[in-house]
N, C-alpha and C positions, 0 to 999 in steps of 0.2 A: 732055688730055681736056676736052671742052667741057662747061661747067656752065650749065644753063638757068636762066632767071630763076625758074622754079618751084622748082628745087632750092635756089637761094640763099635763097628765102623760107622753105623748109622748114628749112634749116640755121639761119637767124636765129631762127625760132620755137623750135627745139630749144634753142638757146643761152639764149634768154630764159626758157624753162621751167626749164632746169637752174639758172640763176642765181636764179630765183624760189624753187625748191625749196631751194637752199642757204641762201638768206636766211631761208626759213621755218624750216629746221632750226636755224639759228643764233639765231633769235629767242628771247627768254626765255619761259618758261611763263607763260601768262596766268592769273592767279589768279582763280578763280570769285568772283563778287560775294557769294556766301553760303558760308561754310565748311560742310563736311560734319560733322555732330555726332559721327559715329563715328570721325573721323580720329585724335583723340588716343588712343583705345583701340587702334586698329589699329597705331599707331606703338609703343605700349607693349608690345603682344604681340610684334611683330617684334623689338624691343629685348631682351625677356626671352628669346626663343628663340635669338637669335643673339649675345647679349652675351658679355662675357669669362667664361670658365669653362664655357660651354655646349658640349656635345659630343653626338655621336650615342649612342643607347641601346646597351646591351650585353646585350640579351636573349638567352638561349639558346633552343633549340627548344621546351623545355617551357614556358617563359614565353610564347613567341609563341602556343602553343596555348591555354594557360590564359587569357591576356588576350583572345584571340579569342573564347573562350566567354563571358567576362564581358561583353564588348561586345555579343555576340549576345543575352544574357539581358536586358540593360538596354534594348536597342533593341526587343525583343519587348514589354517592359512599356510602353515609350513608345507603340508602335502601339496597344496595348490601351486607352490612355487616350483615344484619339480618339473612341470610341463608348461608353466605360464610365467610371465615376467615377475621379477622380484620388485613389486611396486604396489602401492595402494594405500589409501587412508580411509579409516572406517570409524564410525561411532558405535560404541558398545554399551548396552545397558544390561545389567545382570540384577535379578531380583529373586529372592526366595520368599514367596508368600506364606509358606509354612516351614516347619522344621525340616521336613523331608522332601520338599519339592522346590524346583527352581527353574528359571527360564532365562535364557540369554538371547538378546536381540542384537544382531549386527546390521547396521544401516537400516533400521526400521523393521526388520524382521520378515517373516514369510509373507509372500504375496504383496509385499510393499517395496520390492527391489533389494531386499536383504535376506538374511538367514535367521531362523529361529532354532535354537537347541533347547531341549527339555530334559531336565534331570530328575531322577528319583533316588533319594538316599534311603538305604535300607537300615532298619534298626541295628545298632552296634551289637556284634557278638563278642564272645570272649577273646577272639583272635583278631578282630578288625571290623571294618565297615566297607560295604560295597556301594558304589555310586554308578548308576546306569544313566547314560546320556544317549538320546536319539534326536534326529531332526524332526521338526514338526511337519505335518501333512500340508501339502501345497507346493508352490514354486519357491524354492530357496535359491537365492543368487548370492555369489561372493564376487563382487566387482564384475558383474555381467556374466560370470561363469557359473553354470548351473551345478549346484550340489545335489546329486541324485540320492545320496544316502550317507548318513553318519550313524554308526552303530558302535557305541563305546561302552566297555565294561571296565570300570576303574576301581581302585581299592586303596584304602588307608589302613596302615598298620594299627594295632591296638593303642600304641603310644602316640600315634599321629606323626611319627618321625619319617615314615616311608609312604610315599605316594607312588602308585604304579598305574599306568594307563595302557589299555589295549583297545584299539579302535580300528574298525574297517570303514574306509571312506571311498565314495564313488563320486567322480567329477566328470562332467560331460564336456567334451571339446566342441565349442560352437562352430568351428570350421569343418571338421571332419565328421562330427556326429558320434565319434567314438566315446565310449565310457571308460575312463581310466580308473583302475581299482588299486587302492593303496591299503597298506596295513601300517599302523603307527604304534610304536611301543616306547614308553619312556619310564625312567625311574628317577625320583627326586627325593632328596634328603631335606627335611625341614628341621630347623632348630631355632630356639628362642633366646633372645637376650633382652634384659631390661636396661635401657640406655637413658641417662638423664638428658633433658633439654630444658629450654626456657620455661616449659610448663611443668617441670618436675620429671620424675622417672616415668618412662614410657615403655610399653611392651612392644617389641618388634619380633616378627617371625621372618626368617630368611630361608631361602632354599637354593640348592645347587643341584643340577641334574643333567642327564644325557638323554637324547631322543634319537630313535632310528625310524626312518621312513622307508618302507618297502613298496615295490611296485609289482603288480601281478603280471605273469606271463602264462599263456595257455600252454598245454602240453604239446610236445612235438613227438616225432618218432623216436627220438633219442633222450628226451628229457620230460619229466613229469611237470604238471602245472605247479607253479611255485611263486611265492612273493620274494623277490630279490631285493636286498638292501641297496638303496640308491642315494640316501642322504643321511648325514649325521649332524645333529645340532647339540649345542650346549645352552643351558638356561640358568639365569639367576633371577630371583625375585625378592622384593622387599615389601612387607606388609606391616603397616603401623595401625594398631588397634584404634578404633574410633573412640574419641574422648572429647565430647563437646563439639562434634562435627569437625574434628581435626584428623580424621583417619586418612590413610593413603595407601595406594597399592601401585607398585611398579614392577614390570616384567621386562627382561631383555633376553631374547632367544636369538642366538647367532649361529649360522651354519659353519660347520667345520669341514665337511667333506660333501661333495667333491671339492678338492682344493683348487685354488686359482694359481696363476703363473708365478706370482711373487710371494715371498714368505710373509711379510707384514702387509697384508692385503686388505682391500675392502671385501666384505662378505655380506651375504643376504642376512638382514637383521629384522626381527619383529619386536616391536615395543608396545607395551600397554602402560598407559600413564593415567592415574586417577589420584588427584590430590585436591587440596583446598575445599574440603567439605563434600567431595564427590564419593566418599565411602561412608556408609552409615550402617551401624550394627546395633540399633536400639529397637525396643518394642517387639522383639522376637523375629525381626526380619534382617536380612543382609542385602544391601543394595550398593551397586557400583555403577558409576557413569564414567566411562573412560574413552580416551582417544587411542586407537590402534593404528600404528604405521608400519608399513612394510617397505624397506628400502635398502640400498647398499651402503654400508658404513664400515669404517675401520674396525678391525678387531679390537676389543677392549672390554673391561669389566663393567663400565658404567653406561 
């Protein structure tokens, strides 16, 4: 077979490119001239999640439903703070009467001065589990602010290590009558440790995650309608499995952006606290009675 000079040149060029690519792959990583300030924290998080003794969560269906409702409640409160004050104290009751249904009542629930969210957990597939959350029919109020709609489609990974939420939220301004539309997205990593205490080894599930709140704007002559990011939150949670009415659940969600004037600053924080027998997971149901507070606190992990 006759090989032309053109073909030889092409072959030579290909060999040179391949050798150059191999050399580039073999070259050491070039360290950036300035370190990323977030790098140590990122390494610590990964080490904690994947370290010795860490394992996948062992949630049952009732817990998946109940935790899905708690996350929906907290995210609804986070969206509310974008246009209304970072303040409030609420009573929260969560119950899953069946394996695949649940209800969350904030301050008494719908038509009683509060809000009710209803959840439906779908049967687990080979890839994961879907949790659908909607507001109940009637007048839903969150601290005198009307919740016009909550439409959430959330998901758990097959191993229950990943929780993702996607929700559309509508809140009515009592002064102007305007309805603000938000979209909420978060991703959380759950991991389990067995930790000894005075009662013996206890199973704990922890999580760390990030949340993005977006706000809707109508189309203009130059821009399409769109949900623009307006808030970023971080979240931590602690869940101690019920063992003789000694279960507990704690959530801390704190706003990272928009930032305040000072570096080590107070920030809007949402807490859920349920302990001392207020978490029960026996008899095929999961119930939580918690206090939820929204206030400005110093940045911190606890």
